[in-house]
N, C-alpha and C positions, 0 to 999 in steps of 0.2 A: 941758944937764945932765939925766941920766936919773934919774927918781924912781921909787921902788917903792911900790906900794900893794897892799892885799890884795883879792883877788877870790875870791868863793865859787862853787865849781862843784858841781853836784849830778849824780850818776851813779846810774843804776838798775842794780843788780847782783843777779843771782839767787843765792840761797843754798840750801844743802842742810843738813839736820840731820846732823851727823857722829857718828852712833851706829851700833853694829854690827848690832843686831837690829831687826826690824820692830816688835816690841812697844814697844821703847824709843823709836823714832822716832815711832810713833803717839802715845805719851804726851806727848812733847815738843811735837808739832804741836798736840795738843789743848790744851796749856797756852798756846801762842801764840794760838790762836783764842779762848781765854777772856780773855786780856789784851786782844785786839782788841775783844771784846764789851764789856768793862768800860770801855775808852777811849771807845767809841761812846756809852755811857750817861753817862759822866762829862763828856764834851764838851758834850752838850746841857744837862746840869744846870748846868755852869759858866756857859755863855752866858745861861741863864735867870736865874740869880742876879745876874750882872753887870748885866743889863738892868733887873731889878727895883730894884737898888740905885741905878742911875743915874736911873731914872724916878720915884723916890719923891717928888721935888719936885712932880711932876705930880698927886700924889694930893691934890687940893684938898679932898676930902671928909673929910680927917682933921681933928681938932681943932687949933686954932691953937697950943696949947702943945706940939705935937709937934715935937721937934728932928729935923732931917733933915740934919745935916752928916755926910758920909761920912768920918769920921775916928775914930781910936782914942780912946775916952773918957778913957784915962789921959793922953793928950797934948793933948786939946782938950776943954774943958768941955761944948761943944755937940755933941760927937761922939756918935753913936748905936751905934758898933761897940765890941765888947769886945776887939778885936784889930785888927791892921793890915788894910787892905782886901784886899791880895793873899792874906793868910792866911785870910780868911773862906771863900773858895771852896775853898781847899785843904783846910781842915778839914772842910768838908761832904762832899767826895768821899773824903777819907782815912778818915773815920769810917764811911762807907757801904761802901767797898770794901776795908777793911783785911784783909789776909791773902789777898785774891783776885788781887792784882796788885802788882808792886814799886812802892814809893812813889816811886822815882826817875822812873818813867814818868809818874805822876800829877803830880809836881812840875813836870816839863818841859811837860806838856800844859797845866797851869794857867797857867804863865808865857807860853807861846805864845799861848794864847787871850786872855789879858788884854791882851797887846801888840796883837793884831789888833783886839780890841774898842775899845781906846783910839784906834786909828788911824781906825776908822770911826764913832766916837762922834758927831761932828757930823751925819753923815747919818742916824743912828738918831734923833737928837733932832728933826731936821726932817721925819722920815717919808719920806725919799728912798730908804731902803735897809731891807730886812728882815733879821731876824736869820739867822745861818747855821744851817742844819739839817744835821746830820752824819749820814752814812749808816753802815751796818753794816760797810762795808769800809774804814773809816778806818784810817790808819796810826798806830802808836804810837811816840812819840819816846823817845829815850834818849841820855844824854850819852856822850861818847867815853870818859870815865873808867870806865864800866861794862864796857868791852870788855877782857877779860883774855887774855894770851897771843897777841896779834895777831902773826902771823908768816907767812912764805912756806914752803910745803911743796914742795920741788923734785921729789920723787918723783911727786906728783899734779899738780904745776904749779898749785897752788891756794893761796889765802890762808885761814888758819884763825884762829879766835878763839872765846872763850867769852863769852856774854852771859847774865847771871843764871843761871849754872851750866849753860846749854845750849850744847853745842859746835856751831859752824857751820863750813862751808867754802864757798868761792865756787865758782860754776859759770859760767865766762866763755865756754866754747864757742869758736867761731871768731870771736874778738873782733878787730875791725879799728879800734876806737876807742882812746881813751887811758886806758881803765879800768885795764888791767894796769899801765901805766906809773905812773899815779897811786897805785895800791895799793903798788907797789914803793917809791915815794917816801915814802908814809906809813909803811911799815915801817921805812925808813931814817931817819925823822925829818925829811925834807926838806920835807914839807907836813904841815899839822895837820888832824886830823879834828875836825869840830864836831858839835854835836847833830844826829843823823840820825834816820831813821825806818825801821821795818820794816812792810811792807805785804803782806797775804796776799790773793792774787788767783787764783781758779781752781785751788786746791790747790798753787799755787806761792808761794814765799817770796821777796820782793824787798827788798833793802836800798837805801834811798835815801840813799846816802852823800854827805855834804857835806864838801868839801875846801877849806881855806884856802890859796891859793897867792899868791905875790908876782907882781904884774903890772908889767911895764915900761911906763912912761908915755913914749910916743914924742913927741919934740919936733916940732911941726908947722912947716912952712915956708910962710908965707903966700904967697910968690911962686910956689909950685908948686901948680897946680890940676888936679884930676882931673875930666874931663868924661865922665860916663856917660850913655848914651842907650839907649833900648829900641827894638827893631825886630823885625820878623817873621822875618827871616832869621837873626838872632842875638839871643837874649834880652837880652844886655847887650853893649854896645860901649863900651869905656873908652879915653880918650886922655889921656896925660900928656906934655905937650910934644910931642916927635917920636915918642914911643913909643905904640903902639896895640895893643890886645888885644881880640879877639872871643871872648866867653865863651859857649860852647854853640852849638848849631846848630838850625835849624828841624826837621830830621829827628829829631835826638836828643830834642827836647822833645815833639814832637807824636806821634811813632811810638808810644811807650808809652801815651800817653793814648788814642789811637784803638784800640789793641789792647785796653785795659781796657774801653772802651765797647762794642767788638764782642763781647768775651767775656761781658759782662753781658747784651747783647741775646740771645745764643745761650742763655744760662742761663735767661733769662726766657721765651724761646720753648719751651724744653724742660720748663718747669713743667707744661705741659698733660699730659705723659706721666709725671709724677712719681707715685710710689705714695702714695696717701693713707692715712688712718687716724689722723693726729694733727693734722688741720686745716691751717690756714694755715702754721704753723711748719714742718711737714713738707714742704709744697709748695714753700715759698720757701727751703729750706735752701741750695740751690746759689746762689741769688741773693744771699743774705745775705753770702756770702764777699766779694762785690765792694762791699759797703757802705763808703762813704768811701774806697775804695781809690784812686780818681783824685785826690781831694783830698790824701790823704797823699803820693802821688807828687809832686804839684805842689809841696807844701810842702818835700819833701825836696830836689827839684831847685833850688828857690829858695834853700834853705840852702846848697847846694853852690856855686851861682853867686855868692852873696853872699860866701862864704868866699874864693873865687878872686879876687873883686874887691878884697877887703881885703888879701889877700896881695900882689896886684900893686901896690896903692897903697903898702903898707909897703916893698916892695922898691924 
């Protein structure tokens, strides 16, 4: 019997501000950067307050009559809080950044960070983990209900919506993944959008969209066993009964890696003749292009091979 369960998929989609003039787009992007900055500050404040609340029991130098139960005083006599615990951190950031950022963003940020904090709380208590330190390029979360007018524009072949009165349209380019299909299904109501994030990176706007889809649970057959082995000639060789499949080849996997290594060596040798004037950064500009390029290629090929292995086993 086939059972359905929900699976969350996150896709990184580039957005563009859908406004006619340069001045309007500049103003909207400036507002997005302001929201990002306030989220950066709010996130560090929230984590600091949560840690102080949790570690107040360790403040042994307080007088003995200090009550330290983290509960609402109205609901518990020994409670030291004048409101619910989750509301304490929200009120701190809401009072500080009121009018500078939509409250929906702060509410979701507070909820996400408290959930993450509670998950890692035992390690904080034992001193095995340090507190999260958020950077300035943090993404800001927003619920799907804040997206208005989500639709597909056939003329531009893009998906458009408004978020806090700012119009956006997607830029998918030559997309060979499932992003366009997922967006179409979201517009038609076949999949549900969850709380997502917007991240600003190098003057580009990215939407980290989270989709809820139904996943089929395939019934496993204990008598059918897939034997997978690794070899030099073929990265993966899999055998299921009398069926056999070789995934990838030696030339396919190694050729690109050797080409990347050779290109990096040529770039490194050419740095001797690079024009100076800005120190090490200028000299190694050509070499930096190949930073982690080989690692990314290997990870990509492993992902492709794993997918082909899973598809073969399912088939």
